[in-house]
FIMIRO-134792 format. One line per 4 residues: number of its first residue (from 0); for each residue x, y, z of N, C-alpha, C, O. Coordinates in nm, 4 decimals, decimal comma, padded with zeros to 6 digits. Layout:
<nodes>
NUM = X Y Z X Y Z X Y Z X Y Z; ...
</nodes>
This chain:
<nodes>
0 = -00,2680 -01,1437 -01,2988 -00,3864 -01,0991 -01,2240 -00,3375 -01,1735 -01,0607 -00,3282 -01,2962 -01,0577; -00,3132 -01,1063 -00,9527 -00,2788 -01,2429 -00,8647 -00,3850 -01,3545 -00,8442 -00,5011 -01,3497 -00,8848; -00,3182 -01,4711 -00,7645 -00,3658 -01,5433 -00,6537 -00,5331 -01,5206 -00,6264 -00,6409 -01,5780 -00,6417; -00,4805 -01,4087 -00,5807 -00,6455 -01,4092 -00,4771 -00,6164 -01,2346 -00,4233 -00,5230 -01,1553 -00,4109
4 = -00,7945 -01,2439 -00,3998 -00,7700 -01,0686 -00,3931 -00,8074 -01,0090 -00,4815 -00,9018 -01,0443 -00,5522; -00,7205 -00,8741 -00,5009 -00,6939 -00,7669 -00,5438 -00,5955 -00,7631 -00,6820 -00,4787 -00,7907 -00,6544; -00,6137 -00,7418 -00,7873 -00,5850 -00,7492 -00,8988 -00,4438 -00,7225 -00,9024 -00,3858 -00,7479 -00,7969; -00,3680 -00,6741 -01,0038 -00,2378 -00,6220 -01,0062 -00,2688 -00,4732 -01,0280 -00,2014 -00,3835 -00,9774
8 = -00,3414 -00,4597 -01,0816 -00,4590 -00,2901 -01,1451 -00,5059 -00,1715 -00,9796 -00,5269 -00,0504 -00,9719; -00,5054 -00,2845 -00,8714 -00,5643 -00,2857 -00,7897 -00,5254 -00,2395 -00,6603 -00,6063 -00,2213 -00,5693; -00,4118 -00,2218 -00,6519 -00,2830 -00,2884 -00,5492 -00,3065 -00,0741 -00,5443 -00,3570 00,0056 -00,4652; -00,2604 -00,0682 -00,6306 -00,2919 00,1425 -00,5797 -00,3648 00,1380 -00,4849 -00,3369 00,1624 -00,3676
12 = -00,5360 00,0828 -00,5635 -00,6017 00,1952 -00,4764 -00,6343 00,1073 -00,3108 -00,7081 00,1600 -00,2275; -00,5686 -00,0250 -00,2862 -00,5818 -00,0350 -00,1629 -00,4677 00,0248 -00,1286 -00,4900 00,0514 -00,0105; -00,3400 00,0715 -00,1568 -00,2469 00,1369 -00,1069 -00,3138 00,2642 -00,0710 -00,3395 00,3012 00,0436; -00,3389 00,3267 -00,1804 -00,4610 00,4963 -00,0948 -00,5632 00,4271 -00,0217 -00,5561 00,4748 00,0915
16 = -00,6206 00,3729 -00,0231 -00,7336 00,3375 00,0727 -00,6582 00,3069 00,2001 -00,7188 00,3725 00,2848; -00,5341 00,2271 00,2752 -00,5387 00,2159 00,3754 -00,4641 00,3739 00,4057 -00,5011 00,4440 00,4998; -00,3731 00,4084 00,3263 -00,3594 00,5671 00,3446 -00,4545 00,6359 00,4167 -00,4251 00,6687 00,5316; -00,5605 00,6636 00,3731 -00,6780 00,7139 00,3891 -00,6559 00,7146 00,5620 -00,6111 00,7793 00,6567
20 = -00,7343 00,5723 00,5159 -00,7867 00,5370 00,6865 -00,7161 00,5601 00,7583 -00,7578 00,5661 00,8740; -00,5461 00,5905 00,7292 -00,4861 00,5844 00,8612 -00,4637 00,7663 00,8757 -00,3708 00,8306 00,9245; -00,6049 00,8146 00,8040 -00,5164 00,9920 00,7991 -00,4660 01,0253 00,7748 -00,4847 01,1469 00,7770; -00,3328 00,9802 00,7171 -00,2451 01,0138 00,6519 -00,1858 01,0700 00,4876 -00,1579 00,9891 00,3990
24 = -00,1769 01,1862 00,4740 -00,0646 01,2342 00,3487 -00,0537 01,2151 00,2303 -00,1719 01,2016 00,1988; 00,0190 01,2008 00,1154 00,0609 01,1338 00,0498 00,1971 01,1623 00,0824 00,2857 01,0769 00,0786; 00,2217 01,3314 00,1276 00,3260 01,4036 00,2113 00,4006 01,3185 00,2797 00,4956 01,2472 00,2474; 00,3132 01,3460 00,4329 00,3276 01,2529 00,5663 00,3732 01,1113 00,5100 00,4782 01,0997 00,5731
28 = 00,3666 01,0318 00,4569 00,3754 00,9215 00,3860 00,5345 00,9051 00,3499 00,6297 00,8312 00,3750; 00,5155 00,9715 00,3072 00,6249 00,9240 00,2066 00,7642 01,0239 00,3321 00,8760 00,9928 00,3734; 00,7125 01,0943 00,3429 00,8293 01,1252 00,4891 00,9112 01,0622 00,6059 01,0232 01,0679 00,6568; 00,7251 00,9637 00,6267 00,7558 00,8413 00,7565 00,8198 00,7415 00,7017 00,8878 00,6606 00,7648
32 = 00,7937 00,7412 00,5260 00,8863 00,5970 00,4882 01,0275 00,6785 00,4008 01,1081 00,6013 00,3490; 01,0536 00,8308 00,3869 01,2027 00,7965 00,3267 01,1745 00,8249 00,1634 01,2607 00,8590 00,0824; 01,0286 00,8019 00,1347 01,0521 00,8198 00,0305 00,9666 00,9585 -00,0579 00,8812 01,0018 00,0195; 00,9646 01,0435 -00,2021 00,9287 01,1833 -00,1833 00,7587 01,0728 -00,2244 00,7287 00,9548 -00,2424
36 = 00,6685 01,2565 -00,2197 00,5281 01,1542 -00,2083 00,4946 01,1642 -00,3622 00,3746 01,1629 -00,3896; 00,5715 01,1726 -00,4510 00,5977 01,1863 -00,5405 00,5931 00,9719 -00,5722 00,4838 00,9334 -00,6138; 00,6638 00,8984 -00,5592 00,6302 00,7888 -00,5217 00,5034 00,7017 -00,4374 00,4394 00,5985 -00,4580; 00,5070 00,7773 -00,3620 00,3566 00,7522 -00,3151 00,2441 00,7632 -00,4139 00,1918 00,6563 -00,4453
40 = 00,1996 00,8680 -00,4663 00,1463 00,9174 -00,6254 00,1900 00,7968 -00,6956 00,0901 00,7251 -00,7014; 00,2921 00,7360 -00,7538 00,2701 00,6758 -00,8122 00,2771 00,4914 -00,8062 00,2856 00,4225 -00,9079; 00,2722 00,4443 -00,6866 00,2953 00,3579 -00,6379 00,0761 00,3750 -00,6308 00,0117 00,2703 -00,6384; -00,0018 00,5157 -00,6163 -00,1589 00,5002 -00,5356 -00,1944 00,4596 -00,7054 -00,2703 00,3638 -00,7201
44 = -00,1468 00,5230 -00,8214 -00,1957 00,5667 -00,9532 -00,1210 00,4050 -01,0585 -00,1182 00,3888 -01,1805; -00,0765 00,3227 -00,9580 -00,0171 00,1207 -01,0356 00,0566 00,1932 -01,1460 00,0531 00,1361 -01,2550; 00,1364 00,3313 -01,1384 00,2372 00,3339 -01,2258 00,3474 00,2392 -01,1567 00,4091 00,1770 -01,2432; 00,3733 00,2216 -01,0772 00,5024 00,1168 -01,0196 00,4168 00,0526 -00,8877 00,2986 00,0579 -00,8535
48 = 00,5278 -00,0049 -00,8367 00,4914 -00,0681 -00,7078 00,6037 -00,0461 -00,5719 00,7253 -00,0298 -00,5621; 00,5162 -00,0535 -00,4999 00,6860 -00,0059 -00,3772 00,8014 -00,0941 -00,3488 00,7822 -00,2027 -00,4037; 00,9039 -00,0905 -00,2902 01,0068 -00,2145 -00,3065 00,9895 -00,2908 -00,1886 00,9147 -00,2515 -00,0991; 01,0545 -00,3993 -00,1812 01,0183 -00,5021 -00,0394 00,9903 -00,3958 00,1110 00,8898 -00,3896 00,1818
52 = 01,0957 -00,3358 00,1200 01,1589 -00,2989 00,2563 01,0264 -00,1406 00,2581 00,9762 -00,1152 00,3676; 01,0074 -00,0998 00,2015 00,8849 00,0795 00,1660 00,7374 -00,0855 00,2178 00,6382 -00,0694 00,2890; 00,7722 -00,1916 00,1641 00,6722 -00,2483 00,2090 00,6231 -00,3002 00,3341 00,5075 -00,2983 00,3763; 00,7592 -00,3612 00,4037 00,8065 -00,4122 00,5056 00,7528 -00,2932 00,5626 00,6370 -00,3010 00,6035
56 = 00,8291 -00,1551 00,5769 00,7569 -00,0596 00,6901 00,6393 00,0117 00,6290 00,6150 00,1124 00,6955; 00,5640 -00,0016 00,5354 00,4213 00,0170 00,5634 00,3293 -00,0632 00,6117 00,2155 -00,0179 00,6241; 00,3619 -00,2204 00,6555 00,3494 -00,2522 00,7347 00,3451 -00,2575 00,8701 00,2764 -00,3081 00,9588; 00,4042 -00,2151 00,8621 00,4446 -00,1302 01,0540 00,3964 -00,0344 01,0053 00,3503 -00,0821 00,9016
60 = 00,3738 00,0638 01,0045 00,3450 00,1625 01,0070 00,1641 00,1310 01,0131 00,0824 00,2084 01,0631; 00,1449 00,0497 00,9736 -00,0417 00,0454 00,9547 -00,1064 -00,0996 01,0235 -00,2150 -00,1573 01,0293; 00,0318 -00,1177 01,0705 00,0237 -00,2519 01,1729 -00,0970 -00,3603 01,0873 -00,2009 -00,3943 01,1440; -00,0634 -00,4032 00,9505 -00,1457 -00,5278 00,9232 00,0013 -00,5649 00,8316 00,1163 -00,5211 00,8275
64 = -00,0476 -00,6309 00,7894 -00,0082 -00,7903 00,6964 00,0820 -00,7404 00,5586 00,0482 -00,6268 00,5253; 00,1604 -00,7835 00,4943 00,1536 -00,7388 00,3580 00,0665 -00,7692 00,2962 00,0004 -00,6789 00,2449; 00,0261 -00,9158 00,2727 -00,0535 -01,0209 00,2791 -00,2098 -00,9341 00,2352 -00,2821 -00,9405 00,1357; -00,2163 -00,8530 00,3654 -00,3697 -00,7754 00,3445 -00,3668 -00,6805 00,3039 -00,4635 -00,6115 00,2714
68 = -00,1732 -00,6366 00,2907 -00,2300 -00,4660 00,1889 -00,2916 -00,4819 00,0918 -00,3996 -00,4291 00,0653; -00,1912 -00,6049 -00,0154 -00,2094 -00,6633 -00,1272 -00,3083 -00,7302 -00,1485 -00,3623 -00,6794 -00,2468; -00,3634 -00,8126 -00,1157 -00,4786 -00,9200 -00,1089 -00,5817 -00,8657 -00,0659 -00,6776 -00,9425 -00,0736; -00,6147 -00,7339 -00,0092 -00,7219 -00,7501 00,0338 -00,7568 -00,8422 00,1675 -00,7331 -00,9628 00,1748
72 = -00,8476 -00,7227 00,3227 -00,8839 -00,8266 00,4026 -00,9628 -00,9166 00,3485 -00,9344 -01,0343 00,3708; -01,0442 -00,8955 00,2906 -01,1329 -00,9883 00,2676 -01,0747 -01,1170 00,1981 -01,1092 -01,2245 00,2471; -00,9760 -01,1183 00,0708 -00,8687 -01,2561 00,0634 -00,8670 -01,3060 00,1652 -00,9017 -01,4185 00,2010; -00,7942 -01,1595 00,2573 -00,6843 -01,3120 00,3898 -00,7853 -01,3584 00,5010 -00,7475 -01,4348 00,5897
76 = -00,8897 -01,3201 00,4962 -01,0282 -01,3957 00,6124 -01,0368 -01,5420 00,5259 -01,0385 -01,6416 00,5983; -01,0418 -01,5636 00,3967 -01,0631 -01,6652 00,3336 -00,9862 -01,8231 00,3876 -01,0070 -01,9267 00,3243
</nodes>
């Protein structure tokens, strides 16, 4: 379990939620990140986690901190 906010099993749920809030398909996001749609699916289904460079790019695309993406907005605001 992560120290605060989401458990490791909920990280994928958070990544999916923020992608959908930004009106992107897995394919569109994969193209922007330079990874396959299958990679995005694996992250969102908690089969794997994005690497550090992908996290940085996700942070830039969504204009949120990596901490907020991984822990959730509620955990960051505390």
